[in-house]
C-alpha positions in Angstrom: -13.6 -19.8 4.2 -12.5 -23.2 5.2 -12.7 -26.3 3.0 -13.8 -29.4 4.9 -11.0 -31.9 5.0 -11.3 -35.6 4.3 -10.7 -37.7 7.4 -7.0 -37.7 8.3 -6.1 -34.7 6.0 -5.3 -31.2 7.1 -8.0 -28.6 6.2 -6.9 -26.1 3.6 -7.6 -22.4 4.1 -8.3 -20.1 1.2 -8.8 -16.4 1.1 -12.1 -15.2 -0.4 -11.5 -13.7 -3.9 -10.6 -10.1 -3.7 -12.8 -7.5 -5.5 -11.0 -6.1 -8.6 -9.5 -2.6 -8.5 -12.3 -1.5 -10.8 -14.9 -2.9 -8.4 -13.3 -1.0 -5.5 -13.3 2.2 -7.5 -17.0 1.7 -8.3 -18.0 0.6 -4.9 -16.4 3.6 -3.1 -17.2 6.0 -6.1 -13.5 6.9 -6.4 -12.3 9.4 -8.9 -8.8 10.6 -9.7 -8.5 14.2 -8.8 -6.8 16.4 -11.4 -5.7 19.0 -8.8 -3.8 16.2 -7.0 -2.4 14.9 -10.4 -3.7 11.4 -9.6 -3.7 8.6 -12.2 -4.7 5.0 -11.4 -2.9 2.0 -12.8 -5.4 -0.8 -13.1 -3.5 -3.4 -15.2 -2.1 -5.9 -12.7 0.5 -7.2 -15.2 2.0 -3.7 -15.1 1.8 -3.3 -11.3 3.5 -6.7 -11.0 6.2 -5.5 -13.4 6.8 -2.4 -11.3 7.1 -4.4 -8.1 9.5 -6.9 -9.8 11.9 -4.0 -10.4 12.3 -3.6 -6.6 14.0 -7.0 -6.4 13.4 -9.8 -4.0 10.6 -8.8 -1.7 9.9 -12.2 0.1 9.8 -11.4 3.8 10.8 -7.8 3.2 9.3 -4.7 4.8 7.8 -2.3 2.3 6.5 1.2 2.4 4.1 2.1 -0.5 3.6 5.8 -1.1 0.1 6.8 -2.3 -1.5 3.4 -2.9 -4.8 5.0 -4.1 -7.2 2.2 -4.9 -4.6 -0.4 -4.3 -3.3 -1.8 -7.7 0.4 -1.8 -6.7 -0.6 -2.8 -3.2 -1.9 -6.2 -4.4 1.3 -6.9 -6.4 3.4 -6.1 -3.3 1.4 -8.5 -1.2 1.6 -11.2 -3.9 5.4 -10.9 -3.6 5.2 -12.4 -0.1 6.3 -9.4 2.0 6.5 -9.5 5.8 5.0 -6.1 6.5 3.5 -3.4 4.3 3.1 0.2 5.4 0.7 2.3 3.2 0.9 6.1 3.4 -2.1 7.7 1.7 -2.8 11.5 1.8 -6.3 11.2 0.2 -8.8 10.0 2.9 -11.2 8.8 0.2 -9.1 5.8 -0.6 -8.7 4.5 3.0 -12.1 2.7 3.4 -11.5 0.8 0.1 -8.0 -0.2 1.2 -9.2 -1.3 4.6 -11.9 -3.5 3.1 -9.6 -5.0 0.5 -6.8 -5.7 3.0 -8.7 -6.8 6.1 -9.2 -10.3 4.7 -6.4 -10.4 2.1 -3.5 -9.7 4.6 -4.7 -9.7 8.2 -2.0 -8.2 10.5 0.4 -7.6 7.6 -0.7 -4.1 6.5 -0.6 -0.8 8.4 -2.5 2.2 6.7 -1.4 5.7 7.6 -3.5 8.7 6.6 -0.8 11.3 6.1 1.5 13.3 3.7 4.7 11.5 2.7 6.5 14.9 2.5 6.0 15.4 6.3 5.7 11.8 7.5 8.6 10.8 9.8 10.2 7.7 8.3 12.7 7.2 11.1 10.4 5.0 13.1 8.5 3.4 10.2 10.3 0.0 10.4 11.5 -2.3 13.2 15.0 -1.5 14.6 16.3 -5.0 14.0 16.3 -4.4 10.2 19.0 -1.7 10.5 22.2 -2.4 8.5 25.5 -0.5 8.5 25.9 1.8 5.5 28.7 -0.2 4.1 26.7 -3.4 4.2 24.2 -4.7 1.6 20.9 -2.7 1.5 18.5 -3.6 4.3 15.3 -5.7 3.7 13.4 -2.4 3.3 11.9 -1.0 0.1 10.0 2.1 -0.8 7.7 1.7 -3.8 5.2 4.2 -5.2 3.2 5.4 -8.2 3.8 9.1 -7.3 1.5 11.9 -8.3 3.5 14.1 -10.7 3.0 17.2 -8.5 4.9 15.6 -5.6 7.5 13.4 -7.4 10.3 16.0 -7.8 10.2 17.6 -4.4 9.9 14.2 -2.8 12.9 12.7 -4.6 15.0 15.8 -3.7 13.9 15.4 -0.1 14.8 11.7 -0.1 18.2 12.4 -1.8 18.9 14.9 1.0 18.0 12.1 3.5 20.4 9.7 1.6 23.2 12.3 2.0 22.5 12.7 5.7 21.7 9.0 6.3 18.5 9.9 8.0 14.7 9.5 7.3 14.2 6.1 5.6 18.0 5.8 5.3 18.6 5.6 9.0 18.2 1.8 8.4 20.9 1.7 5.8 20.9 2.0 2.0 17.1 1.6 1.6 16.1 1.0 -2.1 13.4 2.9 -3.9 11.3 2.1 -6.9 9.2 5.1 -8.0 7.3 6.4 -11.0 8.0 9.8 -12.7 6.9 11.6 -15.8 9.0 10.1 -18.6 11.0 13.4 -19.0 11.8 13.5 -15.3 13.0 9.8 -15.5 15.2 10.8 -18.4 16.7 13.7 -16.4 17.4 11.5 -13.4 19.5 9.1 -15.5 20.9 11.5 -18.2 24.6 11.3 -19.0 27.0 14.2 -19.7 26.3 15.8 -23.1 22.6 14.7 -23.1 20.0 17.5 -23.5 18.2 16.0 -20.5 21.2 16.5 -18.2 20.1 18.7 -15.4 20.3 19.5 -11.7 18.3 16.3 -11.0 20.9 14.2 -12.9 23.8 15.3 -10.7 21.9 15.3 -7.4 20.6 11.8 -8.0 23.7 10.2 -9.6 26.2 11.5 -7.1 24.3 9.8 -4.3 22.7 6.7 -5.9 22.9 4.2 -8.6 19.9 5.3 -10.7 18.3 2.9 -13.3 15.5 3.9 -15.7 13.7 0.5 -15.7 11.0 0.8 -18.3 8.3 3.2 -19.6 4.6 2.8 -19.1 2.5 4.4 -21.9 0.1 7.0 -20.7 -3.0 5.1 -21.9 -2.4 2.4 -19.3 -3.5 4.9 -16.6 -7.0 6.1 -15.7 -7.5 8.9 -16.4 -4.9 9.0 -19.2 -2.1 11.6 -18.4 -0.7 13.6 -21.3 2.7 12.0 -20.8 4.2 8.6 -20.5 5.5 7.4 -17.2 9.0 6.1 -16.3 9.7 3.5 -13.5 13.0 4.4 -11.8 15.0 2.4 -9.3 17.4 3.9 -6.8 20.1 2.2 -4.7 22.1 4.6 -2.4 25.9 4.5 -3.0 28.3 3.5 -0.2 30.4 6.5 -1.0 28.8 9.6 -2.7 30.6 10.8 -5.7 30.8 14.3 -4.3 31.8 14.3 -0.6 30.4 17.6 0.4 27.3 18.6 2.4 24.0 18.3 0.5 23.2 22.0 0.7 26.6 23.0 -0.8 26.3 20.5 -3.7 22.8 21.7 -4.4 23.8 25.3 -4.4 26.7 24.8 -6.8 24.7 22.5 -9.1 21.7 24.9 -9.1 23.9 27.8 -9.9 25.6 26.0 -12.8 22.3 25.0 -14.4 20.7 28.5 -13.9 21.7 29.3 -17.5 21.8 25.9 -19.0 22.2 27.1 -22.7 25.1 29.5 -21.8 28.7 28.8 -20.9 29.0 27.3 -17.4 31.0 30.4 -16.4 27.8 32.4 -16.5 26.0 30.2 -13.9 29.1 29.9 -11.7 29.3 33.7 -11.5 26.0 33.6 -9.5 27.8 32.0 -6.6 29.6 35.3 -5.8 28.6 38.8 -4.8 29.0 41.6 -7.4 32.1 42.9 -5.7 35.0 40.7 -6.9 32.6 38.4 -8.9 34.8 38.0 -12.0 38.0 37.4 -10.1 36.5 34.8 -7.8 34.7 33.0 -10.6 38.1 32.7 -12.5 39.8 31.5 -9.4 37.1 28.8 -8.8 37.3 27.6 -12.4 41.0 27.5 -12.4 41.2 25.6 -9.1 38.6 23.1 -10.3 40.3 22.8 -13.7 37.0 23.3 -15.6 36.8 24.8 -19.0 34.6 28.0 -18.6 33.3 27.6 -22.2 31.6 24.2 -21.6 27.8 24.2 -21.3 26.4 23.0 -18.0 25.0 19.8 -19.5 28.5 18.9 -20.8 30.1 18.8 -17.4 31.1 15.4 -16.0 30.5 14.2 -12.4 34.2 14.7 -11.6 34.1 18.3 -12.8 31.1 19.0 -10.6 33.0 17.3 -7.7 36.0 19.6 -8.4 33.8 22.7 -8.5 32.1 21.7 -5.2 35.5 21.0 -3.5 37.0 24.3 -4.7 33.9 26.2 -3.7 34.0 24.6 -0.2 37.6 25.7 0.2 36.6 29.3 -0.7 33.6 29.2 1.8 36.0 27.9 4.5 38.2 31.0 3.9 35.2 33.4 3.7 32.2 32.0 5.7 29.9 34.9 4.4 30.2 33.4 0.9 27.9 30.4 1.5 25.0 32.5 2.7 25.2 34.8 -0.3 22.1 34.6 -2.4 22.2 35.8 -6.0 18.4 36.1 -6.4 18.3 38.2 -3.2 21.0 40.5 -4.6 18.9 40.9 -7.8 15.8 41.6 -5.8 17.6 44.3 -3.7 18.9 45.9 -6.9 15.4 46.1 -8.3 14.0 47.6 -5.1 16.8 50.2 -5.1 16.2 51.0 -8.7 12.4 51.4 -8.2 13.0 53.6 -5.1 15.4 55.8 -7.1 12.9 56.1 -9.9 10.0 57.1 -7.7 12.3 59.7 -5.9 13.3 61.1 -9.3 9.7 61.3 -10.4 8.8 63.1 -7.2 11.6 65.6 -7.7 10.5 66.3 -11.3 6.9 66.8 -10.1 8.1 69.4 -7.6 10.1 71.4 -10.1 
C-alpha cells in the first residue's frame, strides 16, 4: 500500500506484512511427508543464521533447493539478493510460495517445480556472472535445507560437478550452504584418525574447503526428526588435492573404505581381479608408499592422492583394470557355485 505523502515529500512505499510460515502451512494445509523425509524449520532466527553462513548475499544470485513453506526463502530475500531461483519437487508448496512472494519480491523470484537431482543448473543463472576458476567465487550461491533422503546423493553429484567444472560450477567456484544429518556433517569434515572419517570425507575435502558451521537441535524442526542437523558450507578449491578424474578417485576411495575396520590392504585388494590380486596390491601399496596395516580412516589425504596416482599409472598400463568390478566378480562366483550345486544335486538324483 502507499502512504500519502505530505506536500513536497516523496511518498514511501511499504510491503504488506507477510503471513507467517505457520499461517502459510495452515492456509494451504501443508504437512511434512515422512516418505520424503521433510522437516520444516519455522524459527526465523535460525533460518537467518543459516543464510548468514553463506556470506555476503547483497545483490547475489541464489538458488534455494527445496524451499518447502518458505522459511529460509524469507531470510534469503531479507539479505537483499538480486535474484532467487527456487527449485521445489513437491507441488503442494508452490501455491503458498507464489502467494507469499508475489507481493514480497515482485520480479525477483523464479519458482521451478522440479527435482534438483535432474534439474540442469548450467542455464540457471545469467552468463555475465561467470568467473574464471582461478578467480574469486562468483556472486552465485546454493542454499538448502535438504531432505535427508536426498542430501548424500546430491552432494556426491555436486562434488562430481565441481571436479568436472560443470552444472552449477560452470560459472566458477559456486559456494554451497546446505543442511545434513549431524552424522553426515561430521563425516564431511572428519580428519584422519577420526571414527567419522569416510568416503564422504575424502570426496568432499579433496575438492572443497568444507566447514561444519553449527548444529541445529532436532526439536527446532516440525516434525522433529530423530537426529540433530548440521549446517555445512562448501567452497570449491582452485586446485583439487587429488588431480585425477572423479570416477577414478571415487573407485579407489570406495574400495579402501569397503572394509573400514580392517587393514587398508584388504579394501585395496578389491581393485584387482583374482588372478594376480596379491602381487598387484603389493605393487600399488609400495608405489604409493602406504603402510598396508593402517586402517582406512587413518589414511591422510596425501596417502589417498598417492594411491590414486599409482592406480592411474597401473590403469594406463592395463586399460582393462579400471572396468574391473569386484562386486560383479563375487556375483559371478556365486552364480557359478549355485549352478555347480544344482548340477551336482541333479546327478545325485539320477544315481
